[in-house]
N, C-alpha and C positions, 0 to 999 in steps of 0.2 A: 153241525146245524148251520144252515145258511142265515146270514144276517140280513134282515129286511131293512134296506136303506130307503126310507121314505120320509117325506116331510112330516108326516103324522108322528113318526117315532121321535124326530127332532123336537117337534112341538111339545110332545108329552114330557120329554126330558127337560126342555126349557122351562116348562111350568113347574116341574118338581125341584129344579136346581137353580138357584138365583144367580144371575149374572154370568152364566157360563155358556151361552149359546155358541159362540165361536169355537170354544174348546170341544163342545159336544159334537159339532159338525165335523171337526177334524178327526176326532177319535173314531166316530162312526165310519167316516170315509176310509181311514186307515185299516180298520178291522174288516170292512167290506172288501177291501183290496187284498185281504188275507195277509196282512202285515202284523208284526208284533209291535206293541206300543209301550212306551215308558212315559209316565206322568211324573214331572219333577217340579217340586215347589215346597215352600215352608209348611210346617204343620198347620192344620186347621183351614186349609184352602179347598177342601171338598174333593180331594183326589179319590179317596175310597168311596165317598158318596156317589160321585159321578160314575165310577165303574160298576158299583153294585146296582145303581138305578138303571144304568144302561142295559146291563144283563137282564134285569127283570123286565124292562119295557120291551126289549127286543126278543125276549123268550130264549135267551142263551143260557146254557148250563155253565156254571163257574165253579172252579175248584179253588178254594182259598188256602194260601200258605202264608204264615206269619214269618217274615224274615228276621232271623236273629243269629247270634254266634253259635247257637247249639243246633242249627239246621245242618246236619251232616248229609252227604250224598245218600247214605242208606235211608235216612228218614224221608228224604225227598222222593227217592225212587221206590222204596219198599223193601221188604225182607221176607224170607221164608219162615213159616211157622215152625219154631224149633221142635215142638212136641210132635207135629205131624211128619217132620223130616225123619224122625227116628223110626217111624213105622212105614212111611210111603216113599222116603227118599226125596231128592230135589226134583220134584215134578211141578209143572205149571199150576196144578190144582192147589198146591199148598203155599203158593206165593201170595203174600198180602200186599196188594198194590199200595204204593205211596201216592201222594197227590200228583206227582208228575206223570207216573205211569197211568194213573186213573184218567187224567186229562188227555193223554195220548190215545188211550183205548176208546174213549167216549167222544173224542172230537170236541172237547170243552175248552173254555178259556181257563188258563192257569193264572190265577191272580196272585202274584208274588208281592206282598206288601213289605216295604222297607228293604228293597233289594240291596241297598248299599250297607246293610248290616249282615249280609250273608257271607260266609267264608268263601275265599277264592276257589277252593277245591269244589265246593258245591255249585258255585256259579259256572264253573267249567262244564258241569253236567247239563245245566240249563242251556248254555251256549250251544252244546252239541245238539240238543233236542230242537232248538230254534233253527239251527242251520240245516241239519240233516232231516228234520221231521221224523226222526226215528232214534231209538236208543238201544244200546246193547247192554243188557243186564247179565252179569255173571251167573251161570247155571240156569238162567231163564231163557236167554237168547235175545233175539231182536224183537223190539216192540215198535211197530210202525204206527205213525200218527194217523188217526182217522180224519177225514175232511172236517175243517172247522177248528182244529187245534191251533191256538195262538197263545202266546204269553203276553199278559198285560201286567205291568209292574208299576210300582209307585215308590218314590223316594223323596226324602227331605234333603236339603243342601248338605254337601259333603262335610262341611265344618260343624255340623251339629254333633253333639256328644255321642260317641259310640258308633259313628259311621265312618266309612272309608270311601275313597275315590273309586268310581266305577271305571273299569278298563275300557279302552277304545273298542275292544272286541265286542262288548255288549252294545255300545252306542252304534257300532257298525251294523247291528242286526235289528235295530228298533227304529220306529218313528217316535221322536221325542216331542212331547207337548209340554211346554212350560206353563205352570199354573201359579201366578202370583196372587196377591190379595185382591179381592173385588173392590170396586169403588165404594165410597162412603154410603151412597144411597142403597146399594145392594146389601151392604153389611147391616144397615138399619133394618132392611126388610127381613134379613135372616134372623135378627134378634126378635123382631115382631112375630115372625112365624113360630119361634120357639116359645115366646111368652106374649100372646096376643093382648093380654090385659095390662101390660106394662105401660106406664105413662110415657107418652111420646117424648117429653122433655128429658126423662131419665134415659130413654133409649138413645136419643141424640148425644147426650153427654157421655154415656158409657162408650158408645162407638168412637167418639172423638178421642177420649182418653186412651182407648185401646190402640187406635191408629197412631197416636202420638208416641206411644211406647216404642214403636218400630223405628222412629227417626230421632229419638232422643240421643244426645251426644254421649251420655253415660251408660247407655244400654247396648249390650251386644246383640241380644235377641229380644224382640218385643212379643207381645201377646197376639194370639189369633183372635178371631171373632168369638171363639168359645168363651174367652174371658169376659166379653161384653154380655153374652147370654147369662153366664153365671152371676155377673154383677147385678143385672136387673132382677133376676130370680131371687137371689139372696136378699137384695134390698126389699123386695116385696114381703118376704117372710119375716125379715128383721123388723120392718115397720109394724107388722101385726103384733109382734112380741112387745114392742115399745109403745103401742097405741099411738103411732105416728103415721107419717106418710112416706112412701118410697122415695119421694123427691126431697125429703128433708136432708139437708147437707150432711149432718153427722151420720145419718143412716146410710146415705150413699157412700160416704168415705169409708166407713167400716166394711161395707159390702165390697168396695173396690179393693181395699187392702186384702181381704180374704180371697177375692177372685183373681187378683192380678199379681200379688207379690211373689207367688210361686212360679208364675209364668214368665216373669221378667228376669233376664240374665244380665247382671251388671258387669261392665268392663272392669277388669282387674286394675287396681291402682287409682280408681276414680275417687275413692274416699267416701262413697255414698252407698246406701243400702237400697234394695228394691222398694222398701216402704217409703224412703225419702222421695224417690222418683214418683211413686204413685200419689203421695200427698201433694207434691208440687203440681202434677198434671191435673189432679182433681180440682185444685184451687184455681188453676189458670184457665180451665176449660168449662167453667160454669156457663150455662145458657145465657146469652144476651137477651134481656127482656124484649128489645125491639125485634130481634130475630125470631123469638118465640111467637110474637104477635104476627109477624109476616108469615110464619109457617101455618098458624091458625087461619089466617086470611086465605092462604092458598088452598087449604082444605075446604074452606067455605065456598070457594068459587069452583070447586071441582065436584063432579058427580060422585057421591060417596061410594058408588059401586066401582069407580075407576081408580080409587086411591086407597091405600092402606092407612091406618092411623099414624104410621111413621112418616108419611109424606111421600113414600116411594110408590110408583105405579104398581097396581095389582095385575099380575099376569093373566092372560086369557084363561077363563075357567075357574078363577079363584086363587086363593093364596097358595094352595098346594102344600107340599111337605118341605120341611127344612132340609 
């Protein structure tokens, strides 16, 4: 299927995905040029969301594959139905297409998630399909890619647990798009879309704490914006149970510990726990009253239809989806 490369498609994606217009344009351009694409970035930066939303907005068929150590070449390409082989033999009619063969036959996007968790033997099969746009399957024969077949892959940094370095053979066949964390205003908007009723002060504090985990000297890996979403949502429910407010310091701290302590990876030998770091950041990053007043004043001076409760601009057409 041909990718419709228009500003309307870009605008629709930009409305649905916060703070990613540049990456959207590059990915669309690469796919329209019939190139394979690799999105690389830490967890929680919207790689899967971008690709799924792009395929939906552009009307492209996408075949999903979860990358893991158990993804063998046979599972990726497909296999013959053992029961029917006994009666009909190795004929094309009894072959059960795997995701790669399905994408080749239908001219779909093959979305390979966590490509750097895939065994090298299986990656070699993908490389062949990317390079030759065809695949030879034993006893089945040659499967030629229909127009529109492309591989779109996503991966987290190689030093994340359970991942491996991707070979230069893969990088040589893809257009790589780096996806880092969005800026603070964009992350506040993401949290607001996930929980529109969350108090703006809590959203600001949650996002700041989450962002601070990424730069803390004792932290190896910090939290993604998902941690901030969980924090404000848990704080809301916890406040109801305690007949308090989500902005109560004790409520927020308990919600932060629940939402972030499992997402934060501490450096070995630092002598601290994830809970210690979360408590420290929660205490240090309380909202400055003067800043809260300034934020409220900014919203008062702005047309309510042009700004969300977090203070971030509302995209054209409304808040859209997270």
